[in-house]
C-alpha positions as a LaTeX table, in Angstrom:
\begin{tabular}{lrrr}
\hline
Residue & $x$ (\AA) & $y$ (\AA) & $z$ (\AA) \\
\hline
Unk1 & 38.94 & 80.18 & 118.88 \\
Unk2 & 38.31 & 78.25 & 115.69 \\
Unk3 & 40.62 & 78.40 & 112.72 \\
Unk4 & 39.43 & 80.30 & 109.63 \\
Unk5 & 37.24 & 78.21 & 107.39 \\
Unk6 & 39.20 & 76.66 & 104.53 \\
Unk7 & 36.59 & 74.20 & 103.30 \\
Unk8 & 35.81 & 74.27 & 99.60 \\
Unk9 & 32.50 & 75.98 & 98.77 \\
Unk10 & 31.50 & 72.83 & 96.85 \\
Unk11 & 31.27 & 70.90 & 100.12 \\
Unk12 & 27.78 & 71.59 & 101.41 \\
Unk13 & 26.79 & 71.33 & 105.03 \\
Unk14 & 23.28 & 71.42 & 106.37 \\
Unk15 & 21.40 & 70.48 & 109.48 \\
Unk16 & 18.43 & 70.94 & 111.73 \\
Unk17 & 17.56 & 71.93 & 115.25 \\
Unk18 & 16.96 & 69.24 & 117.86 \\
Unk19 & 16.08 & 69.34 & 121.55 \\
Unk20 & 18.54 & 71.80 & 123.10 \\
Unk21 & 20.93 & 71.32 & 120.21 \\
Unk22 & 21.77 & 71.13 & 116.53 \\
Unk23 & 22.44 & 68.32 & 114.08 \\
Unk24 & 24.91 & 69.09 & 111.26 \\
Unk25 & 25.75 & 66.85 & 108.32 \\
Unk26 & 28.13 & 66.71 & 105.42 \\
Unk27 & 28.46 & 64.25 & 102.54 \\
Unk28 & 29.80 & 61.39 & 104.68 \\
Unk29 & 29.24 & 62.23 & 108.35 \\
Unk30 & 26.66 & 63.82 & 110.62 \\
Unk31 & 27.14 & 65.18 & 114.11 \\
Unk32 & 24.82 & 66.22 & 116.94 \\
Unk33 & 25.66 & 68.62 & 119.75 \\
Unk34 & 23.35 & 69.31 & 122.68 \\
Unk35 & 23.55 & 71.50 & 125.76 \\
Unk36 & 23.20 & 69.41 & 128.90 \\
Unk37 & 21.49 & 70.55 & 132.08 \\
Unk38 & 24.91 & 71.06 & 133.71 \\
Unk39 & 25.92 & 73.50 & 130.96 \\
Unk40 & 28.27 & 71.10 & 129.19 \\
Unk41 & 27.91 & 70.35 & 125.46 \\
Unk42 & 27.52 & 66.68 & 124.57 \\
Unk43 & 28.50 & 65.75 & 121.00 \\
Unk44 & 28.37 & 62.64 & 118.87 \\
Unk45 & 29.49 & 62.01 & 115.30 \\
Unk46 & 28.67 & 59.10 & 113.00 \\
Unk47 & 29.03 & 58.17 & 109.34 \\
Unk48 & 25.96 & 58.80 & 107.23 \\
Unk49 & 24.49 & 55.32 & 106.60 \\
Unk50 & 25.49 & 54.16 & 103.12 \\
Unk51 & 21.86 & 53.61 & 102.21 \\
Unk52 & 21.36 & 57.37 & 102.52 \\
Unk53 & 24.00 & 58.37 & 99.98 \\
Unk54 & 23.75 & 56.16 & 96.85 \\
Unk55 & 24.32 & 57.29 & 93.26 \\
Unk56 & 20.75 & 58.44 & 92.64 \\
Unk57 & 21.39 & 61.48 & 94.83 \\
Unk58 & 23.11 & 63.04 & 91.80 \\
Unk59 & 20.07 & 62.67 & 89.53 \\
Unk60 & 18.11 & 65.89 & 89.14 \\
Unk61 & 14.37 & 65.74 & 89.88 \\
Unk62 & 14.81 & 62.41 & 91.69 \\
Unk63 & 17.01 & 63.46 & 94.59 \\
Unk64 & 14.35 & 65.73 & 96.09 \\
Unk65 & 12.01 & 62.90 & 97.04 \\
Unk66 & 14.81 & 60.76 & 98.42 \\
Unk67 & 16.24 & 63.78 & 100.23 \\
Unk68 & 13.08 & 63.91 & 102.33 \\
Unk69 & 13.61 & 60.32 & 103.47 \\
Unk70 & 17.32 & 61.02 & 104.03 \\
Unk71 & 16.63 & 64.11 & 106.14 \\
Unk72 & 13.88 & 62.42 & 108.13 \\
Unk73 & 16.02 & 59.36 & 108.91 \\
Unk74 & 19.00 & 61.35 & 110.14 \\
Unk75 & 16.81 & 63.93 & 111.83 \\
Unk76 & 14.86 & 61.30 & 113.71 \\
Unk77 & 18.05 & 59.61 & 114.92 \\
Unk78 & 19.37 & 62.97 & 116.06 \\
Unk79 & 16.13 & 63.82 & 117.86 \\
Unk80 & 16.11 & 60.54 & 119.76 \\
Unk81 & 19.71 & 61.07 & 120.86 \\
Unk82 & 19.01 & 64.67 & 121.86 \\
Unk83 & 16.00 & 63.54 & 123.88 \\
Unk84 & 18.22 & 61.04 & 125.71 \\
Unk85 & 20.75 & 63.79 & 126.50 \\
Unk86 & 17.99 & 66.11 & 127.72 \\
Unk87 & 16.49 & 63.39 & 129.91 \\
Unk88 & 19.56 & 61.79 & 131.47 \\
Unk89 & 22.69 & 63.50 & 130.18 \\
Unk90 & 25.77 & 61.73 & 128.83 \\
Unk91 & 28.60 & 60.58 & 131.04 \\
Unk92 & 31.98 & 62.05 & 130.20 \\
Unk93 & 34.19 & 59.36 & 128.62 \\
Unk94 & 37.51 & 58.35 & 130.15 \\
Unk95 & 40.38 & 60.75 & 129.56 \\
Unk96 & 42.40 & 58.19 & 127.62 \\
Unk97 & 39.52 & 57.75 & 125.17 \\
Unk98 & 39.34 & 61.46 & 124.38 \\
Unk99 & 40.72 & 62.56 & 121.04 \\
Unk100 & 40.78 & 65.82 & 119.14 \\
Unk101 & 38.03 & 64.46 & 116.90 \\
Unk102 & 35.85 & 63.96 & 119.97 \\
Unk103 & 36.34 & 67.27 & 121.77 \\
Unk104 & 36.15 & 70.77 & 120.28 \\
Unk105 & 36.56 & 73.85 & 122.50 \\
Unk106 & 34.14 & 76.54 & 121.39 \\
Unk107 & 34.99 & 79.89 & 122.90 \\
Unk108 & 34.72 & 79.60 & 126.66 \\
Unk109 & 31.98 & 76.96 & 126.52 \\
Unk110 & 32.88 & 73.61 & 128.11 \\
Unk111 & 32.43 & 70.71 & 125.71 \\
Unk112 & 31.96 & 67.05 & 126.49 \\
Unk113 & 32.80 & 65.02 & 123.39 \\
Unk114 & 30.92 & 61.74 & 123.20 \\
Unk115 & 31.48 & 59.39 & 120.29 \\
Unk116 & 29.34 & 56.29 & 120.58 \\
Unk117 & 31.20 & 53.20 & 119.28 \\
Unk118 & 30.41 & 52.35 & 115.70 \\
Unk119 & 29.02 & 48.92 & 116.49 \\
Unk120 & 26.39 & 50.36 & 118.82 \\
Unk121 & 25.67 & 53.72 & 117.20 \\
Unk122 & 22.55 & 55.11 & 118.85 \\
Unk123 & 21.47 & 51.81 & 120.40 \\
Unk124 & 22.58 & 52.78 & 123.91 \\
Unk125 & 20.24 & 55.74 & 123.72 \\
Unk126 & 17.34 & 53.39 & 123.04 \\
Unk127 & 17.18 & 54.34 & 119.37 \\
Unk128 & 16.36 & 51.38 & 117.14 \\
Unk129 & 15.32 & 51.04 & 113.52 \\
Unk130 & 11.80 & 50.24 & 114.72 \\
Unk131 & 11.52 & 53.54 & 116.61 \\
Unk132 & 13.07 & 55.48 & 113.75 \\
Unk133 & 10.84 & 53.82 & 111.16 \\
Unk134 & 7.73 & 54.42 & 113.23 \\
Unk135 & 8.59 & 58.07 & 113.78 \\
Unk136 & 9.28 & 58.54 & 110.07 \\
Unk137 & 5.96 & 56.97 & 109.06 \\
Unk138 & 4.13 & 59.17 & 111.56 \\
Unk139 & 5.97 & 62.26 & 110.33 \\
Unk140 & 5.22 & 61.49 & 106.68 \\
Unk141 & 1.57 & 60.84 & 107.51 \\
Unk142 & 1.25 & 64.18 & 109.29 \\
Unk143 & 3.03 & 66.00 & 106.46 \\
Unk144 & 0.89 & 64.41 & 103.75 \\
Unk145 & $-2.21$ & 65.10 & 105.79 \\
Unk146 & $-1.35$ & 68.80 & 106.15 \\
Unk147 & $-0.20$ & 69.33 & 102.55 \\
Unk148 & $-2.49$ & 66.95 & 100.63 \\
Unk149 & $-5.31$ & 65.36 & 102.59 \\
Unk150 & $-6.88$ & 68.15 & 104.63 \\
Unk151 & $-6.66$ & 70.81 & 101.87 \\
Unk152 & $-8.23$ & 68.37 & 99.39 \\
Unk153 & $-11.17$ & 67.56 & 101.64 \\
Unk154 & $-11.82$ & 71.20 & 102.54 \\
Unk155 & $-11.61$ & 72.28 & 98.89 \\
Unk156 & $-13.96$ & 69.51 & 97.76 \\
Unk157 & $-16.51$ & 70.41 & 100.45 \\
Unk158 & $-16.48$ & 74.19 & 100.16 \\
Unk159 & $-15.80$ & 74.81 & 96.45 \\
Unk160 & $-19.39$ & 73.90 & 95.38 \\
Unk161 & $-20.85$ & 75.86 & 98.29 \\
Unk162 & $-18.87$ & 78.92 & 97.23 \\
Unk163 & $-19.97$ & 78.55 & 93.62 \\
Unk164 & $-16.43$ & 77.71 & 92.48 \\
Unk165 & $-16.37$ & 75.54 & 89.36 \\
Unk166 & $-13.45$ & 76.71 & 87.21 \\
Unk167 & $-10.14$ & 74.88 & 87.50 \\
Unk168 & $-8.10$ & 77.95 & 88.32 \\
Unk169 & $-10.54$ & 79.14 & 90.99 \\
Unk170 & $-10.44$ & 75.67 & 92.52 \\
Unk171 & $-6.63$ & 75.70 & 92.41 \\
Unk172 & $-6.58$ & 79.12 & 94.05 \\
Unk173 & $-8.87$ & 77.94 & 96.86 \\
Unk174 & $-6.79$ & 74.78 & 97.26 \\
Unk175 & $-3.59$ & 76.82 & 97.55 \\
Unk176 & $-5.09$ & 79.29 & 100.02 \\
Unk177 & $-6.36$ & 76.45 & 102.21 \\
Unk178 & $-2.99$ & 74.66 & 102.06 \\
Unk179 & $-1.01$ & 77.76 & 103.04 \\
Unk180 & $-3.52$ & 78.70 & 105.75 \\
Unk181 & $-3.25$ & 75.26 & 107.35 \\
Unk182 & 0.55 & 75.39 & 107.24 \\
Unk183 & 0.83 & 78.83 & 108.81 \\
Unk184 & $-1.84$ & 78.02 & 111.39 \\
Unk185 & 0.13 & 74.92 & 112.36 \\
Unk186 & 3.38 & 76.90 & 112.71 \\
Unk187 & 1.68 & 79.58 & 114.80 \\
Unk188 & $-0.02$ & 76.97 & 116.98 \\
Unk189 & 3.11 & 74.96 & 117.82 \\
Unk190 & 5.11 & 78.14 & 118.40 \\
Unk191 & 2.97 & 78.81 & 121.47 \\
Unk192 & 4.88 & 76.07 & 123.28 \\
Unk193 & 8.01 & 77.21 & 125.10 \\
Unk194 & 10.12 & 74.22 & 124.07 \\
Unk195 & 9.19 & 74.75 & 120.41 \\
Unk196 & 10.22 & 78.41 & 120.60 \\
Unk197 & 13.48 & 77.22 & 122.13 \\
Unk198 & 13.97 & 74.83 & 119.20 \\
Unk199 & 13.30 & 77.69 & 116.78 \\
Unk200 & 16.19 & 79.53 & 118.46 \\
Unk201 & 18.48 & 76.59 & 117.77 \\
Unk202 & 17.14 & 76.59 & 114.21 \\
Unk203 & 18.31 & 80.19 & 113.94 \\
Unk204 & 21.68 & 79.21 & 115.41 \\
Unk205 & 22.08 & 76.46 & 112.82 \\
Unk206 & 21.43 & 78.93 & 110.00 \\
Unk207 & 23.81 & 81.52 & 111.43 \\
Unk208 & 26.64 & 79.01 & 111.65 \\
Unk209 & 26.02 & 77.69 & 108.12 \\
Unk210 & 25.99 & 81.28 & 106.84 \\
Unk211 & 29.24 & 81.92 & 108.70 \\
Unk212 & 30.82 & 78.84 & 107.13 \\
Unk213 & 29.70 & 79.75 & 103.62 \\
Unk214 & 31.02 & 83.30 & 104.12 \\
Unk215 & 34.44 & 81.71 & 104.92 \\
Unk216 & 34.61 & 83.39 & 108.31 \\
Unk217 & 36.32 & 81.96 & 111.40 \\
Unk218 & 33.84 & 79.83 & 113.32 \\
Unk219 & 33.42 & 81.98 & 116.42 \\
Unk220 & 30.44 & 82.91 & 118.52 \\
Unk221 & 30.95 & 86.59 & 117.71 \\
Unk222 & 30.94 & 85.99 & 113.95 \\
Unk223 & 27.94 & 83.71 & 114.29 \\
Unk224 & 25.85 & 86.26 & 116.15 \\
Unk225 & 26.46 & 88.76 & 113.34 \\
Unk226 & 25.02 & 86.45 & 110.67 \\
Unk227 & 21.44 & 86.27 & 109.42 \\
Unk228 & 19.22 & 83.65 & 111.00 \\
Unk229 & 17.69 & 83.02 & 107.56 \\
Unk230 & 19.05 & 80.75 & 104.81 \\
Unk231 & 17.68 & 80.18 & 101.28 \\
Unk232 & 18.43 & 76.43 & 101.42 \\
Unk233 & 16.35 & 75.92 & 104.55 \\
Unk234 & 13.82 & 73.13 & 104.91 \\
Unk235 & 11.17 & 75.76 & 105.64 \\
Unk236 & 11.78 & 77.30 & 102.22 \\
Unk237 & 11.58 & 73.82 & 100.73 \\
Unk238 & 8.16 & 73.23 & 102.29 \\
Unk239 & 6.85 & 76.57 & 100.98 \\
Unk240 & 8.04 & 75.73 & 97.46 \\
Unk241 & 6.52 & 72.25 & 97.79 \\
Unk242 & 3.12 & 73.74 & 98.64 \\
Unk243 & 3.19 & 76.08 & 95.64 \\
Unk244 & 4.37 & 73.39 & 93.20 \\
Unk245 & 1.84 & 70.92 & 94.61 \\
Unk246 & $-0.99$ & 73.40 & 94.09 \\
Unk247 & 0.00 & 73.92 & 90.44 \\
Unk248 & 0.56 & 70.23 & 89.70 \\
Unk249 & $-2.66$ & 69.21 & 91.43 \\
Unk250 & $-4.55$ & 71.81 & 89.37 \\
Unk251 & $-3.21$ & 70.28 & 86.14 \\
Unk252 & $-4.15$ & 66.83 & 87.42 \\
Unk253 & $-7.70$ & 67.90 & 88.28 \\
Unk254 & $-8.19$ & 69.57 & 84.90 \\
Unk255 & $-6.80$ & 66.63 & 82.91 \\
Unk256 & $-9.40$ & 64.23 & 84.35 \\
Unk257 & $-6.83$ & 61.42 & 83.99 \\
Unk258 & $-7.98$ & 59.96 & 87.29 \\
Unk259 & $-11.12$ & 58.76 & 85.48 \\
Unk260 & $-8.97$ & 56.12 & 83.76 \\
Unk261 & $-8.59$ & 54.47 & 87.17 \\
Unk262 & $-12.30$ & 54.68 & 88.01 \\
Unk263 & $-14.19$ & 51.38 & 87.48 \\
Unk264 & $-17.42$ & 51.34 & 85.54 \\
Unk265 & $-20.32$ & 51.44 & 87.97 \\
Unk266 & $-24.10$ & 51.26 & 87.49 \\
Unk267 & $-25.77$ & 54.65 & 87.10 \\
Unk268 & $-27.68$ & 54.26 & 90.36 \\
Unk269 & $-24.48$ & 54.07 & 92.44 \\
Unk270 & $-23.76$ & 57.78 & 92.32 \\
Unk271 & $-22.66$ & 58.07 & 95.95 \\
Unk272 & $-20.23$ & 55.16 & 95.60 \\
Unk273 & $-18.84$ & 56.64 & 92.39 \\
Unk274 & $-18.21$ & 59.99 & 94.09 \\
Unk275 & $-16.54$ & 58.24 & 97.02 \\
Unk276 & $-14.26$ & 56.21 & 94.74 \\
Unk277 & $-13.47$ & 59.31 & 92.69 \\
Unk278 & $-12.39$ & 61.14 & 95.82 \\
Unk279 & $-10.27$ & 58.23 & 97.04 \\
Unk280 & $-8.57$ & 57.80 & 93.64 \\
Unk281 & $-7.92$ & 61.53 & 93.32 \\
Unk282 & $-6.40$ & 61.67 & 96.78 \\
Unk283 & $-4.26$ & 58.57 & 96.18 \\
Unk284 & $-2.88$ & 59.98 & 92.93 \\
Unk285 & $-2.15$ & 63.32 & 94.61 \\
Unk286 & $-0.17$ & 61.52 & 97.30 \\
Unk287 & 1.79 & 59.70 & 94.57 \\
Unk288 & 2.42 & 63.03 & 92.84 \\
Unk289 & 4.24 & 64.29 & 95.93 \\
Unk290 & 7.38 & 62.50 & 94.75 \\
Unk291 & 7.71 & 64.56 & 91.54 \\
Unk292 & 6.54 & 67.61 & 93.49 \\
Unk293 & 9.43 & 67.14 & 95.90 \\
Unk294 & 11.84 & 66.60 & 93.00 \\
Unk295 & 10.84 & 69.80 & 91.22 \\
Unk296 & 10.79 & 71.79 & 94.46 \\
Unk297 & 14.24 & 70.66 & 95.49 \\
Unk298 & 15.79 & 71.70 & 92.16 \\
Unk299 & 14.20 & 75.14 & 92.55 \\
Unk300 & 15.57 & 75.33 & 96.10 \\
Unk301 & 19.08 & 74.45 & 94.93 \\
Unk302 & 18.92 & 77.07 & 92.20 \\
Unk303 & 17.86 & 79.70 & 94.72 \\
Unk304 & 20.74 & 78.75 & 97.01 \\
Unk305 & 23.33 & 78.49 & 94.25 \\
Unk306 & 22.60 & 81.88 & 92.70 \\
Unk307 & 22.18 & 83.97 & 95.84 \\
Unk308 & 22.16 & 87.62 & 94.84 \\
Unk309 & 20.56 & 86.97 & 91.46 \\
Unk310 & 17.23 & 88.87 & 91.29 \\
Unk311 & 15.30 & 85.85 & 89.99 \\
Unk312 & 16.84 & 83.51 & 92.55 \\
Unk313 & 16.16 & 85.97 & 95.34 \\
Unk314 & 12.55 & 86.34 & 94.22 \\
Unk315 & 12.19 & 82.55 & 94.23 \\
Unk316 & 13.58 & 82.22 & 97.75 \\
Unk317 & 11.90 & 85.29 & 99.25 \\
Unk318 & 8.58 & 83.64 & 100.32 \\
Unk319 & 10.49 & 80.89 & 102.09 \\
Unk320 & 12.82 & 83.41 & 103.73 \\
Unk321 & 9.81 & 85.35 & 105.00 \\
Unk322 & 8.35 & 82.14 & 106.40 \\
Unk323 & 11.61 & 81.48 & 108.25 \\
Unk324 & 10.81 & 84.54 & 110.32 \\
Unk325 & 8.22 & 82.26 & 111.95 \\
Unk326 & 10.31 & 79.07 & 112.19 \\
Unk327 & 13.53 & 80.67 & 113.48 \\
Unk328 & 14.29 & 83.01 & 116.37 \\
Unk329 & 17.38 & 84.95 & 117.33 \\
Unk330 & 19.70 & 82.65 & 119.31 \\
Unk331 & 22.08 & 83.63 & 122.07 \\
Unk332 & 25.81 & 83.00 & 122.17 \\
Unk333 & 25.48 & 79.70 & 124.03 \\
Unk334 & 23.21 & 78.34 & 121.32 \\
Unk335 & 25.63 & 79.51 & 118.63 \\
Unk336 & 28.39 & 77.65 & 120.51 \\
Unk337 & 26.37 & 74.43 & 120.37 \\
Unk338 & 25.83 & 74.81 & 116.61 \\
Unk339 & 29.56 & 75.45 & 116.10 \\
Unk340 & 30.43 & 72.35 & 118.14 \\
Unk341 & 28.16 & 70.24 & 115.95 \\
Unk342 & 29.53 & 71.68 & 112.70 \\
Unk343 & 33.15 & 71.33 & 113.78 \\
Unk344 & 32.61 & 67.68 & 114.70 \\
Unk345 & 31.13 & 66.98 & 111.26 \\
Unk346 & 33.84 & 69.00 & 109.48 \\
Unk347 & 36.68 & 67.17 & 111.21 \\
Unk348 & 35.25 & 63.82 & 110.23 \\
Unk349 & 34.69 & 65.01 & 106.65 \\
Unk350 & 38.22 & 66.44 & 106.34 \\
Unk351 & 39.73 & 63.18 & 107.54 \\
Unk352 & 37.84 & 61.40 & 104.76 \\
Unk353 & 38.11 & 64.14 & 102.12 \\
Unk354 & 39.35 & 61.76 & 99.44 \\
Unk355 & 36.00 & 59.95 & 99.28 \\
Unk356 & 33.62 & 62.83 & 100.03 \\
Unk357 & 31.04 & 63.86 & 97.44 \\
Unk358 & 28.47 & 66.64 & 97.39 \\
Unk359 & 25.04 & 65.27 & 98.38 \\
Unk360 & 21.60 & 66.80 & 98.26 \\
Unk361 & 21.58 & 68.74 & 101.54 \\
Unk362 & 19.09 & 71.19 & 102.98 \\
Unk363 & 20.49 & 73.75 & 105.41 \\
\hline
\end{tabular}
């Protein structure tokens, strides 16, 4: 049984679901715990790379954009490691190498603590900066395509055909298309069994974070009693991003500022002018995603900080509703995995409490 939580509320923890497991992170360390095929729980804990926690993380309206890169980098590393565990498993280290920081009993669940040496990190799992960078670029491309590119093209094609000319009607169509694509994507991927399983671990991650923030002992029983929803979730962040993007893009369209970037062309090159206009508009919208992320993240933090406030609850409610699609009720074994991950991160944080700071973290 875990000891009652004595961490300060100012120390935020967050995480994400991975293949058959959960990644948890604090200001200085992140941990991953995964259920192996033999029923054991493999764990690893590493320092957050210094490049992911510089001083700009404290600057409002800037940290949101960088937080995306931060979360994607750690999340990708965790996913690669989890995939390795799922594929081959992790050998139990020698008994004399086992320490309390490496092994955490969670209820009756057996735990294999695996701490990869600091000089190798995830290299033995085949995870390199090239793989991580490639996965991040692909992930960003897909995200920008779903949130910016596809909605823009559909709106540009169908708005004239629907007789839509006003800026607010165009913005409304753009927002409807964006949300429809997002929800269609979630519903489509949720048809896969392994994705539904990951959604269960997503719910387990939320339950354990809620248990921690309620200052309850970290037990499977307490975890099962918690809500699988959390206002600081990445799903809520994406929903806020889509709304803010729709509003900011509407202002951009109405301002016609993109015309300043359009070169002067002969009057007979109408098709080329339209093509360049579309490309410039789309490029500027992609660039606007950085301030969109910054604004959205501050709104997300406000919603999480003032839980129980009617305005904050109203702000977080659409994202919480969406989490009903991206999370599922976990079982006790999945809760145990999430607890193992959190406890590994907490132990490392507590041992380095003197230098820990509060970063921008999404639950």
